C-alpha positions as CSV (number, residue, x, y, z in Angstrom):
1,M,56.2,30.0,-20.6
2,D,59.3,29.0,-18.6
3,F,60.5,25.5,-19.6
4,S,60.5,24.4,-15.9
5,L,56.9,25.4,-15.4
6,F,55.9,23.9,-18.7
7,L,57.5,20.5,-17.8
8,Q,55.9,20.6,-14.3
9,Q,52.4,21.3,-15.8
10,F,53.0,18.6,-18.4
11,L,53.8,16.0,-15.7
12,N,50.8,17.1,-13.7
13,G,48.6,16.7,-16.8
14,L,49.9,13.2,-17.4
15,S,49.1,12.3,-13.8
16,I,45.4,13.4,-13.8
17,G,45.0,12.4,-17.5
18,S,46.0,8.8,-16.7
19,V,43.3,8.7,-14.0
20,Y,40.8,10.0,-16.5
21,A,42.0,7.2,-18.9
22,I,41.4,4.3,-16.5
23,F,38.1,5.8,-15.4
24,A,36.9,6.2,-19.0
25,L,38.0,2.6,-19.7
26,G,35.3,1.5,-17.3
27,Y,32.7,3.3,-19.4
28,T,34.2,1.9,-22.6
29,L,34.2,-1.7,-21.5
30,V,30.4,-1.6,-20.7
31,F,29.6,0.3,-23.9
32,S,31.6,-2.1,-26.1
33,I,29.7,-5.1,-24.7
34,L,26.1,-3.7,-24.3
35,G,26.2,-0.6,-26.4
36,I,25.0,1.6,-23.5
37,I,26.5,4.1,-21.2
38,N,26.5,3.2,-17.5
39,F,25.6,6.5,-15.7
40,A,26.2,4.7,-12.4
41,H,29.9,4.6,-13.1
42,G,30.6,7.9,-11.4
43,A,28.9,6.7,-8.3
44,I,31.0,3.6,-8.3
45,F,34.0,5.9,-8.6
46,T,32.9,7.6,-5.4
47,L,32.1,4.3,-3.7
48,G,35.6,2.9,-4.3
49,A,37.2,5.9,-2.6
50,Y,35.0,5.5,0.4
51,F,35.7,1.7,0.6
52,T,39.4,2.3,0.5
53,Y,39.2,5.1,3.1
54,S,37.3,2.8,5.5
55,L,39.6,-0.2,4.9
56,A,42.7,1.9,5.5
57,G,41.4,2.8,9.0
58,G,39.6,6.1,8.3
59,A,36.8,7.2,10.7
60,F,33.6,8.9,9.5
61,G,32.2,12.2,10.7
62,F,29.2,13.2,12.7
63,N,26.4,13.6,10.2
64,G,25.6,10.1,9.0
65,L,24.2,6.9,10.3
66,L,27.8,5.6,10.7
67,A,28.9,8.7,12.7
68,N,32.2,8.2,14.5
69,A,32.3,4.6,13.1
70,S,35.4,2.9,11.9
71,L,36.4,-0.7,11.2
72,P,38.0,-2.7,14.0
73,F,41.0,-3.3,11.8
74,Q,43.3,-1.3,9.5
75,M,44.8,-2.5,6.2
76,P,48.0,-1.1,4.7
77,F,47.0,1.5,2.2
78,V,48.1,-0.4,-0.9
79,L,46.2,-3.5,0.2
80,A,43.2,-1.3,1.1
81,L,43.4,0.2,-2.4
82,F,43.2,-3.2,-4.0
83,A,40.4,-4.5,-1.7
84,G,38.4,-1.3,-2.1
85,S,38.6,-1.5,-5.9
86,I,37.4,-5.2,-5.7
87,L,34.4,-4.1,-3.6
88,A,33.7,-1.4,-6.1
89,G,33.8,-4.0,-8.8
90,L,31.3,-6.2,-6.8
91,A,29.1,-3.1,-6.4
92,A,29.1,-2.6,-10.2
93,V,28.1,-6.3,-10.6
94,L,25.2,-5.7,-8.2
95,V,24.1,-2.7,-10.2
96,E,24.1,-4.8,-13.4
97,R,21.9,-7.5,-11.8
98,L,19.4,-5.0,-10.4
99,A,19.4,-2.1,-13.0
100,F,20.5,-3.7,-16.3
101,K,19.6,-7.4,-16.4
102,P,15.9,-7.2,-15.8
103,L,15.5,-4.7,-18.6
104,R,17.8,-6.7,-20.9
105,D,15.8,-9.8,-20.3
106,R,12.7,-8.0,-21.4
107,G,14.3,-6.5,-24.4
108,A,13.6,-3.0,-23.2
109,D,14.4,0.1,-25.1
110,P,18.1,1.2,-24.4
111,L,16.8,4.6,-23.2
112,L,15.1,2.8,-20.3
113,T,18.5,1.3,-19.4
114,L,20.1,4.7,-19.3
115,V,17.4,5.9,-17.0
116,S,17.8,2.8,-14.8
117,S,21.5,3.4,-14.5
118,L,20.9,7.0,-13.7
119,G,18.5,5.9,-10.9
120,A,21.1,3.5,-9.6
121,A,23.6,6.4,-9.5
122,V,21.2,8.6,-7.5
123,F,20.5,5.8,-5.1
124,I,24.2,5.1,-4.4
125,V,25.0,8.7,-3.9
126,N,22.1,9.2,-1.5
127,L,22.9,6.0,0.4
128,I,26.5,7.2,0.9
129,Q,25.3,10.6,2.2
130,Y,22.8,8.8,4.5
131,L,25.5,6.5,5.9
132,V,28.5,8.8,6.2
133,G,27.3,12.3,5.7
134,A,28.5,14.9,3.2
135,E,31.8,15.8,4.9
136,I,35.2,15.9,3.2
137,Y,37.5,13.1,4.1
138,T,41.3,13.1,3.6
139,F,43.7,10.2,3.3
140,P,46.7,10.4,5.6
141,A,49.7,12.2,4.2
142,N,51.9,9.1,4.5
143,A,49.3,6.8,2.7
144,Y,52.0,5.7,0.2
145,G,54.7,5.3,2.8
146,D,57.5,7.5,4.0
147,L,58.3,9.0,0.7
148,P,59.3,12.6,0.1
149,P,56.4,14.9,-0.6
150,A,57.8,15.9,-4.0
151,I,60.3,14.5,-6.5
152,N,62.7,16.9,-8.3
153,F,62.8,16.2,-12.1
154,G,65.2,19.1,-12.6
155,T,68.5,20.1,-11.2
156,A,69.6,21.7,-7.9
157,T,69.8,25.1,-9.5
158,R,66.6,24.7,-11.6
159,P,64.3,22.4,-9.7
160,I,61.1,21.0,-11.3
161,P,59.2,19.5,-8.3
162,V,56.3,17.2,-8.9
163,R,54.2,15.8,-6.0
164,T,55.2,12.2,-5.3
165,V,51.6,11.1,-5.2
166,Q,51.1,12.3,-8.7
167,V,54.1,10.3,-9.9
168,I,52.6,7.2,-8.1
169,I,49.2,7.8,-9.7
170,F,50.7,8.0,-13.2
171,G,52.7,4.8,-12.6
172,V,49.8,2.9,-11.2
173,S,47.5,4.1,-14.0
174,A,50.0,3.1,-16.7
175,L,50.4,-0.3,-15.1
176,I,46.7,-0.9,-15.1
177,V,46.4,0.2,-18.8
178,V,49.1,-2.3,-19.7
179,I,47.5,-5.1,-17.8
180,L,44.1,-4.4,-19.2
181,T,45.4,-4.2,-22.7
182,Y,47.2,-7.5,-22.3
183,L,44.0,-9.1,-20.8
184,I,41.9,-8.0,-23.7
185,N,44.3,-8.9,-26.5
186,N,46.2,-11.9,-25.2
187,T,44.0,-14.0,-23.0
188,K,41.0,-16.3,-23.5
189,I,38.9,-14.1,-21.3
190,G,39.8,-11.1,-23.5
191,K,39.0,-13.0,-26.7
192,A,35.7,-14.0,-25.3
193,L,34.9,-10.4,-24.3
194,R,35.8,-9.2,-27.8
195,A,33.5,-11.9,-29.2
196,V,30.6,-10.8,-27.0
197,A,31.3,-7.2,-27.9
198,E,31.1,-8.1,-31.6
199,D,27.8,-10.0,-31.5
200,V,26.2,-11.3,-28.3
201,T,23.9,-13.8,-30.2
202,T,26.8,-15.2,-32.3
203,A,29.0,-15.5,-29.2
204,S,26.3,-17.4,-27.4
205,L,25.9,-19.8,-30.4
206,L,29.6,-20.5,-30.3
207,G,29.2,-21.7,-26.7
208,I,30.3,-18.5,-24.8
209,N,28.4,-17.9,-21.6
210,T,27.5,-14.3,-22.5
211,E,25.9,-13.6,-19.1
212,R,29.1,-14.5,-17.3
213,F,31.2,-12.3,-19.5
214,I,28.8,-9.4,-19.0
215,L,29.3,-9.8,-15.3
216,I,33.1,-9.9,-15.8
217,T,32.8,-6.7,-17.8
218,F,30.9,-4.9,-15.1
219,F,33.3,-6.1,-12.5
220,L,36.3,-4.8,-14.4
221,S,34.5,-1.6,-15.1
222,G,33.7,-1.1,-11.4
223,F,37.3,-2.1,-10.4
224,L,38.7,0.6,-12.7
225,G,36.2,3.1,-11.4
226,G,36.9,2.4,-7.8
227,L,40.7,2.5,-8.4
228,A,40.4,5.8,-10.1
229,G,38.3,7.2,-7.3
230,T,40.9,6.2,-4.7
231,L,43.8,7.6,-6.7
232,V,42.0,11.0,-7.1
233,G,40.9,11.0,-3.4
234,S,44.5,10.3,-2.3
235,S,45.7,13.2,-4.3
236,V,43.2,15.8,-3.2
237,S,40.4,14.5,-0.9
238,I,37.1,12.7,-1.0
239,A,34.9,15.8,-1.5
240,G,31.6,14.2,-0.4
241,P,29.1,11.8,-2.0
242,Y,28.9,13.8,-5.2
243,F,32.7,13.5,-5.6
244,G,32.4,11.3,-8.7
245,I,29.8,13.3,-10.6
246,S,32.1,15.8,-12.2
247,F,34.6,13.0,-13.0
248,G,31.7,11.0,-14.5
249,L,31.0,13.9,-16.9
250,K,34.7,14.2,-17.8
251,G,34.8,10.4,-18.4
252,L,31.9,10.8,-20.9
253,G,33.9,13.6,-22.6
254,V,36.9,11.3,-22.8
255,I,35.1,8.4,-24.4
256,V,33.5,10.8,-26.9
257,L,36.9,12.3,-27.7
258,G,38.5,8.9,-28.0
259,G,35.7,7.1,-29.8
260,L,32.9,5.2,-28.1
261,G,34.0,1.6,-27.4
262,N,37.6,2.3,-28.4
263,I,40.0,1.3,-25.6
264,P,43.2,2.9,-27.0
265,G,41.1,6.0,-27.8
266,A,39.9,6.2,-24.2
267,V,43.5,6.2,-23.0
268,V,44.6,8.9,-25.5
269,G,41.4,10.9,-24.8
270,G,42.1,10.8,-21.0
271,L,45.7,12.0,-21.4
272,L,44.6,14.8,-23.8
273,L,42.0,16.0,-21.4
274,G,44.4,15.9,-18.5
275,L,47.0,17.9,-20.4
276,A,44.4,20.4,-21.5
277,E,43.3,20.9,-17.9
278,A,46.9,21.3,-16.7
279,F,47.5,24.2,-19.1
280,V,44.2,25.9,-18.7
281,P,43.9,28.4,-15.8
282,G,41.5,27.0,-13.2
283,G,41.9,23.4,-14.3
284,Y,42.6,20.5,-12.1
285,S,45.7,21.2,-10.0
286,G,46.2,17.8,-8.3
């Protein structure tokens, strides 16, 4: 393979792999606290992309309840990205209150919790389709500002162009991973989360409000999922309500590859999967 093409594919793989990583971190956080996989995470991924699209001034199509509807205001894309991710985090908290907490309070079998989260995912996906239809929505080409469409990592005689949006995605994802790692390892909230993950009962006896930190975990998980959904949507498009399903399956593959509940493993697993797709014909092209 030509070195220029190799480097271009490598950078593409890092870009999508970094998104897989932050998406899988959402799975990992919940699993590390409750020991269960939240199948609604893929739907939250989708929801975050729709939230950001709407807040950034996007109008919906003709097939849903909100046909031709748009918000009376428009946020700058970066602010809409942050706000949409927060709304996705709040949606994840709502899922926890409705689909997880009642079963946890009754000491239900973990299998029932999996089924409940799957039901929540189906509900969210169908609600999105009912409200805005199943059309494909695209973010504006200048969502990230008046930047050039591609950045040349090579020379004038041997260019290695990489789409600017992919470079931004990698930078944002890397920043999020650094912030989350610092939060988990160097703050009181992170230490409390690690204590709850180690043993909920012992953490409660030590005076930690375990319910509060379970909510924080779901919020962080939803925030990461919504952020990942918007980043992918801004690179390709929002391909309908089932947009997050395939990414949800890939996220499961990442946490299995990196080790269930292992945060560094989720990051490494995401990058490896992204690189593998970049070098396999028919993989994600960004």
